[in-house]
RODO-2510 file (C-alpha; in nm, 4 decimals, decimal comma):
residues 422
     n   res          X          Y          Z
     1     x     0,4851    -1,5167    -2,1764
     2     x     0,7573    -1,5473    -1,9754
     3     x     1,0351    -1,7782    -1,9645
     4     x     1,0749    -1,9495    -1,6114
     5     x     1,4348    -1,7757    -1,5679
     6     x     1,2508    -1,4059    -1,5939
     7     x     0,9239    -1,5163    -1,3907
     8     x     1,1496    -1,6133    -1,1041
     9     x     1,3098    -1,3197    -1,1440
    10     x     1,0861    -1,0636    -1,1379
    11     x     0,8941    -1,2608    -0,8297
    12     x     1,1390    -1,3185    -0,5767
    13     x     1,2137    -1,0315    -0,2912
    14     x     1,4395    -1,1695    -0,0835
    15     x     1,7639    -0,9974     0,0656
    16     x     2,0324    -1,0336    -0,1821
    17     x     1,7753    -1,1190    -0,5090
    18     x     1,8157    -0,8999    -0,8013
    19     x     1,4146    -0,7617    -0,7364
    20     x     1,4693    -0,7445    -0,4023
    21     x     1,7575    -0,5289    -0,4414
    22     x     1,5559    -0,2788    -0,6392
    23     x     1,2413    -0,2554    -0,4553
    24     x     1,4749    -0,1910    -0,1338
    25     x     1,5714     0,1019    -0,3282
    26     x     1,2056     0,2661    -0,2429
    27     x     1,0181     0,3193     0,0664
    28     x     0,7065     0,0675     0,1455
    29     x     0,3887     0,1167     0,3697
    30     x     0,4294    -0,0755     0,6484
    31     x     0,1826     0,0508     0,9373
    32     x    -0,0565     0,3563     1,0458
    33     x     0,0230     0,5920     1,2528
    34     x    -0,3445     0,5307     1,4513
    35     x    -0,2207     0,1929     1,5586
    36     x    -0,0009     0,3179     1,7672
    37     x    -0,2472     0,4812     1,9908
    38     x    -0,3402     0,1553     2,1472
    39     x     0,0403    -0,0551     2,0946
    40     x     0,3587     0,0549     2,1550
    41     x     0,5295    -0,2754     1,9408
    42     x     0,4016    -0,4117     1,5841
    43     x     0,6213    -0,7202     1,4417
    44     x     0,6474    -0,6353     1,0473
    45     x     0,7899    -0,9039     0,7622
    46     x     0,8873    -0,7035     0,5080
    47     x     1,0698    -0,7703     0,1565
    48     x     1,1683    -1,1238     0,3461
    49     x     1,2934    -1,0053     0,6491
    50     x     1,1320    -0,9810     1,0564
    51     x     1,1412    -0,7021     1,1438
    52     x     1,0339    -0,4925     1,4862
    53     x     0,8001    -0,2137     1,4240
    54     x     0,7940     0,0556     1,7898
    55     x     0,7529     0,3625     1,8985
    56     x     0,9474     0,4351     2,2324
    57     x     0,7948     0,6507     2,4746
    58     x     0,9576     0,9425     2,3219
    59     x     0,7720     0,9795     2,0557
    60     x     1,0620     0,8004     1,8054
    61     x     0,9602     0,5098     1,5789
    62     x     1,1940     0,2411     1,4949
    63     x     1,2380    -0,0278     1,2745
    64     x     1,5021    -0,3010     1,3774
    65     x     1,5166    -0,6791     1,3619
    66     x     1,2762    -0,9039     1,5215
    67     x     1,5734    -1,0270     1,7193
    68     x     1,7836    -1,0222     2,0426
    69     x     2,1394    -1,0309     1,9814
    70     x     2,1781    -1,1929     2,3462
    71     x     1,9921    -1,4989     2,3230
    72     x     1,7563    -1,4414     2,0024
    73     x     1,4657    -1,3130     2,2208
    74     x     1,1924    -1,2569     2,0365
    75     x     1,2012    -0,7979     2,0761
    76     x     0,8519    -0,7732     1,9788
    77     x     0,7361    -0,8847     2,3680
    78     x     1,0257    -0,6761     2,4865
    79     x     0,9194    -0,2933     2,6694
    80     x     0,9897     0,0474     2,5023
    81     x     1,1665     0,2946     2,7243
    82     x     1,2364     0,7018     2,7435
    83     x     1,4639     0,6207     2,4530
    84     x     1,4506     0,2827     2,2282
    85     x     1,3379    -0,1093     2,3319
    86     x     1,4058    -0,3068     2,5786
    87     x     1,4883    -0,6525     2,5356
    88     x     1,2184    -0,8721     2,8178
    89     x     1,4768    -1,1256     2,8560
    90     x     1,7447    -1,0103     2,9910
    91     x     1,7037    -0,6253     2,9436
    92     x     1,9481    -0,5107     2,6783
    93     x     1,8290    -0,1756     2,5550
    94     x     1,8809    -0,1070     2,1582
    95     x     1,8170     0,2472     1,9983
    96     x     1,6190     0,3291     1,6322
    97     x     1,9792     0,2899     1,4754
    98     x     2,0301    -0,0208     1,6381
    99     x     2,2971     0,0357     1,8740
   100     x     2,2759    -0,1192     2,1863
   101     x     2,2800     0,1721     2,4727
   102     x     2,2337    -0,0882     2,7529
   103     x     2,3469    -0,4309     2,8926
   104     x     2,2038    -0,3809     3,2256
   105     x     2,4826    -0,7061     3,4365
   106     x     2,7448    -0,6377     3,1700
   107     x     2,7337    -0,2536     3,2242
   108     x     2,7386    -0,2873     3,6393
   109     x     2,9927    -0,6152     3,6401
   110     x     3,2733    -0,5003     3,3239
   111     x     3,1703    -0,1113     3,2270
   112     x     3,5924    -0,1561     3,0897
   113     x     3,4828    -0,3435     2,8402
   114     x     3,2364    -0,1577     2,6706
   115     x     3,0746    -0,4944     2,5402
   116     x     2,6924    -0,2713     2,4172
   117     x     2,9212    -0,0829     2,1914
   118     x     3,0020    -0,4088     1,9968
   119     x     2,7027    -0,4836     1,9206
   120     x     2,4593    -0,3711     1,6236
   121     x     2,1888    -0,4942     1,4884
   122     x     2,0189    -0,4506     1,1839
   123     x     1,7653    -0,1489     1,1888
   124     x     1,5831     0,1118     0,9356
   125     x     1,4550     0,4123     0,8751
   126     x     1,1143     0,5131     0,9450
   127     x     0,9144     0,8204     0,8713
   128     x     0,5423     0,9167     0,8994
   129     x     0,3326     1,0678     0,5731
   130     x    -0,0288     1,0675     0,5442
   131     x    -0,1047     0,8510     0,8404
   132     x     0,1226     0,5530     0,7382
   133     x     0,4819     0,4126     0,8818
   134     x     0,7079     0,3924     0,5939
   135     x     1,0077     0,1852     0,5986
   136     x     1,2924     0,1947     0,3939
   137     x     1,5369    -0,1135     0,3822
   138     x     1,8009     0,0102     0,0609
   139     x     2,1515     0,1612     0,0620
   140     x     2,2038     0,5120     0,0792
   141     x     2,1751     0,8285     0,0388
   142     x     1,8254     0,7212     0,1502
   143     x     1,5769     0,8460    -0,0874
   144     x     1,2791     1,0305     0,0015
   145     x     0,9276     0,9767     0,1366
   146     x     0,7246     1,0545    -0,1717
   147     x     0,4873     1,4007    -0,0589
   148     x     0,1942     1,2866    -0,3033
   149     x    -0,0290     1,5504    -0,3446
   150     x    -0,3495     1,3645    -0,1896
   151     x    -0,1488     1,3508     0,0995
   152     x    -0,2182     1,7833     0,1824
   153     x    -0,6007     1,7180     0,0723
   154     x    -0,8460     1,9433     0,2624
   155     x    -1,1846     1,8367     0,3829
   156     x    -1,1631     1,5192     0,3084
   157     x    -1,2288     1,1468     0,5645
   158     x    -0,9005     0,9474     0,4875
   159     x    -0,9071     0,5800     0,6116
   160     x    -0,5970     0,3348     0,6131
   161     x    -0,7120    -0,0811     0,5559
   162     x    -0,4906    -0,3328     0,5771
   163     x    -0,4880    -0,6940     0,4495
   164     x    -0,2823    -1,0102     0,4354
   165     x    -0,2791    -1,1857     0,0829
   166     x    -0,1884    -1,4882     0,0531
   167     x     0,0622    -1,4912    -0,3089
   168     x     0,3458    -1,3514    -0,4974
   169     x     0,3052    -0,9257    -0,5124
   170     x     0,4284    -0,9257    -0,8556
   171     x     0,0661    -1,0984    -0,9841
   172     x    -0,1261    -0,7881    -0,7146
   173     x     0,0931    -0,5092    -0,8561
   174     x    -0,0340    -0,6885    -1,3015
   175     x    -0,3543    -0,5801    -1,1687
   176     x    -0,2576    -0,2541    -1,1647
   177     x    -0,1909    -0,2298    -1,5464
   178     x    -0,5535    -0,4241    -1,6008
   179     x    -0,8412    -0,1937    -1,6949
   180     x    -1,0188    -0,4530    -1,8673
   181     x    -1,0599    -0,6821    -1,5932
   182     x    -1,2958    -0,3677    -1,4178
   183     x    -1,5989    -0,4779    -1,7174
   184     x    -1,5890    -0,8205    -1,5809
   185     x    -1,4682    -0,9169    -1,2333
   186     x    -1,6162    -0,5428    -1,0463
   187     x    -1,8871    -0,4900    -1,2606
   188     x    -2,0437    -0,8283    -1,4560
   189     x    -1,8931    -0,9719    -1,2174
   190     x    -2,0777    -0,8007    -0,8936
   191     x    -2,4542    -0,7958    -1,0676
   192     x    -2,4276    -1,1631    -1,0987
   193     x    -2,3376    -1,2223    -0,7157
   194     x    -2,6248    -1,0102    -0,6769
   195     x    -2,8351    -1,2711    -0,8878
   196     x    -2,8910    -1,0572    -1,1905
   197     x    -2,8658    -1,1455    -1,5393
   198     x    -2,8127    -0,8477    -1,6771
   199     x    -2,7757    -0,5522    -1,7926
   200     x    -2,3523    -0,6422    -1,8227
   201     x    -2,1678    -0,3371    -1,8659
   202     x    -2,0408    -0,1013    -2,0977
   203     x    -1,8245    -0,2844    -2,2705
   204     x    -1,4083    -0,1548    -2,3255
   205     x    -1,3539    -0,0563    -2,6955
   206     x    -1,0104     0,1362    -2,6466
   207     x    -0,7286     0,1098    -2,4070
   208     x    -0,4172     0,3200    -2,4424
   209     x    -0,0738     0,2855    -2,2413
   210     x     0,1520     0,5607    -2,1690
   211     x     0,4854     0,5667    -1,9532
   212     x     0,5624     0,9353    -1,7210
   213     x     0,7118     0,9543    -1,4606
   214     x     0,6041     0,7987    -1,1760
   215     x     0,4761     0,5061    -1,3411
   216     x     0,2150     0,4015    -1,6027
   217     x    -0,1292     0,5925    -1,7268
   218     x    -0,3881     0,3188    -1,8413
   219     x    -0,6999     0,5023    -2,1030
   220     x    -1,0241     0,3691    -2,1888
   221     x    -1,3231     0,4261    -2,4149
   222     x    -1,5947     0,2519    -2,3117
   223     x    -1,9555     0,2086    -2,4985
   224     x    -2,1241     0,5276    -2,4731
   225     x    -1,8075     0,7478    -2,4223
   226     x    -1,6052     0,9806    -2,6175
   227     x    -1,2570     1,0787    -2,6178
   228     x    -1,3358     1,3364    -2,4126
   229     x    -1,4014     1,1776    -2,1263
   230     x    -1,1890     1,2025    -1,8355
   231     x    -1,1475     0,8644    -1,8215
   232     x    -0,9635     0,8348    -2,1266
   233     x    -0,8166     1,2124    -2,1407
   234     x    -0,6529     1,1382    -1,7270
   235     x    -0,6868     0,8045    -1,7217
   236     x    -0,5871     0,6481    -1,4244
   237     x    -0,2345     0,5506    -1,2676
   238     x    -0,0506     0,2468    -1,2089
   239     x     0,2055     0,3620    -0,9789
   240     x     0,5474     0,2612    -0,9519
   241     x     0,6776     0,0287    -0,8300
   242     x     0,4183    -0,1219    -0,6574
   243     x     0,0787     0,0993    -0,6206
   244     x    -0,2180     0,2064    -0,8134
   245     x    -0,3985     0,5328    -0,7709
   246     x    -0,6952     0,6224    -0,9243
   247     x    -0,7089     0,9307    -0,7825
   248     x    -0,9655     0,9172    -0,4742
   249     x    -0,7623     0,6423    -0,3205
   250     x    -0,4039     0,4208    -0,3230
   251     x    -0,3574     0,0485    -0,3027
   252     x    -0,0316    -0,0408    -0,2376
   253     x     0,0857    -0,3723    -0,2911
   254     x     0,3636    -0,4442    -0,0033
   255     x     0,5760    -0,7860    -0,0561
   256     x     0,5907    -0,9575     0,2544
   257     x     0,8136    -1,1811     0,0589
   258     x     0,7741    -1,4508    -0,2088
   259     x     0,4243    -1,5752    -0,1221
   260     x     0,2388    -1,2898     0,0958
   261     x     0,1539    -0,9438     0,0168
   262     x     0,0620    -0,6809     0,2164
   263     x    -0,1993    -0,4940     0,0588
   264     x    -0,2397    -0,1285     0,1651
   265     x    -0,4971     0,0795     0,0459
   266     x    -0,5337     0,5271     0,1601
   267     x    -0,9125     0,6322     0,0504
   268     x    -0,9765     0,9843     0,0644
   269     x    -1,3940     1,0953     0,1072
   270     x    -1,4379     1,4500     0,0366
   271     x    -1,6800     1,5882     0,2445
   272     x    -1,9946     1,7462     0,0622
   273     x    -1,9726     2,1478     0,0824
   274     x    -2,2483     2,1429     0,3573
   275     x    -1,9844     2,0084     0,6111
   276     x    -1,6305     2,2652     0,4945
   277     x    -1,4628     2,3223     0,6870
   278     x    -1,4073     1,9928     0,8251
   279     x    -1,0233     1,9111     0,9725
   280     x    -1,0021     1,5312     1,0428
   281     x    -0,8264     1,4555     1,4164
   282     x    -0,7354     1,1198     1,3193
   283     x    -0,6990     0,9212     1,0469
   284     x    -0,8179     0,5534     1,1294
   285     x    -0,6737     0,2437     1,0200
   286     x    -0,8278    -0,0898     1,0171
   287     x    -0,7649    -0,4802     0,9190
   288     x    -0,9910    -0,6294     0,6379
   289     x    -1,0647    -0,9950     0,6267
   290     x    -1,0471    -1,2433     0,3040
   291     x    -1,2345    -1,5153     0,3995
   292     x    -1,5816    -1,5521     0,5753
   293     x    -1,5554    -1,7416     0,8681
   294     x    -1,8719    -1,9482     0,8038
   295     x    -1,7865    -2,1018     0,4872
   296     x    -1,4254    -2,0415     0,4595
   297     x    -1,4953    -1,9275     0,0962
   298     x    -1,2346    -1,5876    -0,0341
   299     x    -1,4867    -1,2881     0,0305
   300     x    -1,6405    -1,1512    -0,2865
   301     x    -1,8408    -0,8107    -0,1774
   302     x    -1,6344    -0,5712    -0,2555
   303     x    -1,3823    -0,4003    -0,5025
   304     x    -1,0557    -0,5333    -0,3694
   305     x    -1,2076    -0,8279    -0,2448
   306     x    -1,2568    -0,9749    -0,5889
   307     x    -0,8818    -0,8226    -0,6483
   308     x    -0,7635    -1,1012    -0,4066
   309     x    -0,9798    -1,3232    -0,5304
   310     x    -0,8008    -1,3262    -0,8642
   311     x    -0,4660    -1,2653    -0,7481
   312     x    -0,4346    -1,5998    -0,4955
   313     x    -0,6558    -1,7505    -0,8316
   314     x    -0,3543    -1,7625    -1,0219
   315     x    -0,1439    -1,9447    -0,7709
   316     x     0,0807    -1,8569    -0,4840
   317     x     0,3767    -1,7515    -0,8117
   318     x     0,1509    -1,7064    -1,0623
   319     x     0,3296    -1,9234    -1,3699
   320     x     0,3605    -1,6740    -1,6633
   321     x     0,5067    -1,9463    -1,9009
   322     x     0,1456    -2,0996    -1,9157
   323     x    -0,0144    -1,7462    -2,0107
   324     x    -0,1603    -1,6616    -2,3393
   325     x    -0,1705    -1,2737    -2,3459
   326     x    -0,3394    -1,0334    -2,5671
   327     x    -0,3901    -0,6953    -2,7261
   328     x    -0,5452    -0,6182    -2,3816
   329     x    -0,2512    -0,7026    -2,1852
   330     x     0,0276    -0,4521    -2,3508
   331     x    -0,0018    -0,2494    -2,0406
   332     x     0,1405    -0,5508    -1,8613
   333     x     0,3710    -0,6345    -2,1192
   334     x     0,5164    -0,2550    -2,0637
   335     x     0,5267    -0,2992    -1,6824
   336     x     0,7479    -0,6297    -1,7085
   337     x     0,9773    -0,4746    -1,9618
   338     x     1,0134    -0,1709    -1,7463
   339     x     1,1243    -0,3360    -1,4254
   340     x     1,3838    -0,5440    -1,6301
   341     x     1,5500    -0,2073    -1,7621
   342     x     1,5248    -0,0909    -1,3676
   343     x     1,7134    -0,3894    -1,2701
   344     x     1,9578    -0,3037    -1,4782
   345     x     2,0160     0,0526    -1,4008
   346     x     2,0767    -0,0236    -1,0251
   347     x     2,3248    -0,3044    -1,1684
   348     x     2,5108     0,0325    -1,3093
   349     x     2,4800     0,1794    -0,9880
   350     x     2,1864     0,3853    -1,1125
   351     x     1,8288     0,4897    -0,9825
   352     x     1,5352     0,2922    -1,0989
   353     x     1,2365     0,4914    -1,2014
   354     x     1,0420     0,6898    -0,9638
   355     x     1,2887     0,7486    -0,6987
   356     x     1,2610     1,1698    -0,5528
   357     x     1,5579     1,3385    -0,4106
   358     x     1,4816     1,7018    -0,4552
   359     x     1,3011     1,8528    -0,1760
   360     x     1,1390     2,0661    -0,4355
   361     x     1,0651     1,8287    -0,6661
   362     x     0,8957     1,5877    -0,3938
   363     x     0,6831     1,9145    -0,2740
   364     x     0,2370     1,7772    -0,2836
   365     x     0,3913     1,5671    -0,5794
   366     x     0,1398     1,5839    -0,8216
   367     x    -0,0441     1,2508    -1,0161
   368     x    -0,3270     1,2526    -1,3044
   369     x    -0,6494     1,2286    -1,1291
   370     x    -0,9981     1,2363    -1,3294
   371     x    -1,1902     1,3666    -1,0920
   372     x    -0,9701     1,6598    -0,9661
   373     x    -1,2054     1,9448    -0,9736
   374     x    -1,4467     1,7484    -0,7452
   375     x    -1,1261     1,5886    -0,5309
   376     x    -0,9734     1,9572    -0,4284
   377     x    -1,2863     2,1867    -0,5138
   378     x    -1,5483     1,9611    -0,3437
   379     x    -1,9115     1,9385    -0,4823
   380     x    -2,2435     1,9570    -0,2861
   381     x    -2,4151     1,6693    -0,1636
   382     x    -2,6780     1,6747    -0,4346
   383     x    -2,3741     1,6822    -0,7294
   384     x    -2,1371     1,3989    -0,5744
   385     x    -2,4122     1,1283    -0,5324
   386     x    -2,5020     1,2517    -0,8726
   387     x    -2,1879     1,1771    -0,9623
   388     x    -2,1235     0,7833    -1,1304
   389     x    -1,8385     0,6729    -0,8410
   390     x    -1,8050     0,8869    -0,5640
   391     x    -2,1840     0,9172    -0,5350
   392     x    -2,1978     0,5145    -0,4383
   393     x    -2,0054     0,6010    -0,1220
   394     x    -2,2656     0,7821    -0,0226
   395     x    -2,5597     0,5448    -0,0598
   396     x    -2,3810     0,1767    -0,0357
   397     x    -2,0572     0,3086     0,2618
   398     x    -1,7199     0,2002     0,1670
   399     x    -1,6709     0,0093    -0,1969
   400     x    -1,2649    -0,1371    -0,2055
   401     x    -1,2894    -0,3444     0,1110
   402     x    -1,5587    -0,6088     0,3620
   403     x    -1,5339    -0,5463     0,7124
   404     x    -1,5499    -0,1838     0,7795
   405     x    -1,5722    -0,1175     1,1661
   406     x    -1,8750     0,0371     1,2534
   407     x    -1,6762     0,2853     1,4675
   408     x    -1,4827     0,3857     1,1282
   409     x    -1,8262     0,3903     0,9576
   410     x    -1,9879     0,6200     1,2188
   411     x    -1,6720     0,8148     1,1651
   412     x    -1,7529     0,8682     0,8001
   413     x    -2,0807     0,8993     0,8261
   414     x    -2,0133     1,1722     1,0628
   415     x    -1,7669     1,3694     0,8347
   416     x    -2,0066     1,3539     0,5368
   417     x    -2,2634     1,4325     0,7592
   418     x    -2,5201     1,1521     0,6676
   419     x    -2,6752     0,9051     0,9245
   420     x    -2,7655     0,4864     0,7646
   421     x    -3,0625     0,3229     0,9932
   422     x    -2,8747     0,1592     1,2492
***
């Protein structure tokens, strides 16, 4: 277990906190590029800061303070110009660097004062990669946005899914290195939710955890498997500092503040060979519900919705002084130890784990992928259907979150060459 001081240390993310300072060293996904097809401005809360994300008429993205420094008006109700965002209250205009470039009345009546040159608001870099918009709130020099290899995979359908989870980010990330929950929360509980009493999932017999450059790898053997199985030889990735990578999708646990997390999923579905070549014109993004509108209960039908229930059920901030860890939790202990070590690194002025600064190193960064062959080289429809994990998406639909919009489902079906009954 953790004592209260370390529990607080690892969970507080606001400005000036040790963990907040650490997480600000990394780029965080905060939105999707396709969200800005129908809007120009989106409010964002990230690491305890209220911000305004916008795309101006020139196509430049900016991330600036939520409030105008003049009279504190809400800039998410401003309007974009060719270059920058204008406050709708008195017309002050700001560029993506937080500089005030126009003050209409003051510029006209007192041009010699150059009052606007004295005004600067908080601003942060924004970059687009993989269909996501990434924000960096940390110190210079700014590292590179990781160019993970799946972002450049071909012949696949990608979708981005957001969900608002009312708990601290750290218990969400600890889930990323907890393979045993897969057996009970996603296999056995799903079985019971269908009013079936069995057969239960094959049990875990052996677990292993290894650290590598970009996080940790967890490996498993379940009943009926051997050490030749790819889930043991290759495993899955707890991606540093706040994501899970399973091969066909990423899940980022983005800290909104101490009490809230934005779940961001980037999911890749390889199309059957019969559909190749396939080029996706746009990456759709949607927001998944977490509660049933009728009952008010948490939705439990999909994989990540089940995870959300576990995370929120631990409390807004899990009280780790009350836990009793077992041998299966060795990965969680490794994760906590590494974060505490990273806090010491940045206190000495050094880079924490998994920071990328070399452009050559950042070319399609390779990660462990158990299903690499089928995801990168493809398979026929029948081969995909026979796959124990990927085949279920063809027959049962999107497995990760509830609430997939009909237009996204239809786009997926068209890409995969299937059409289900309406």
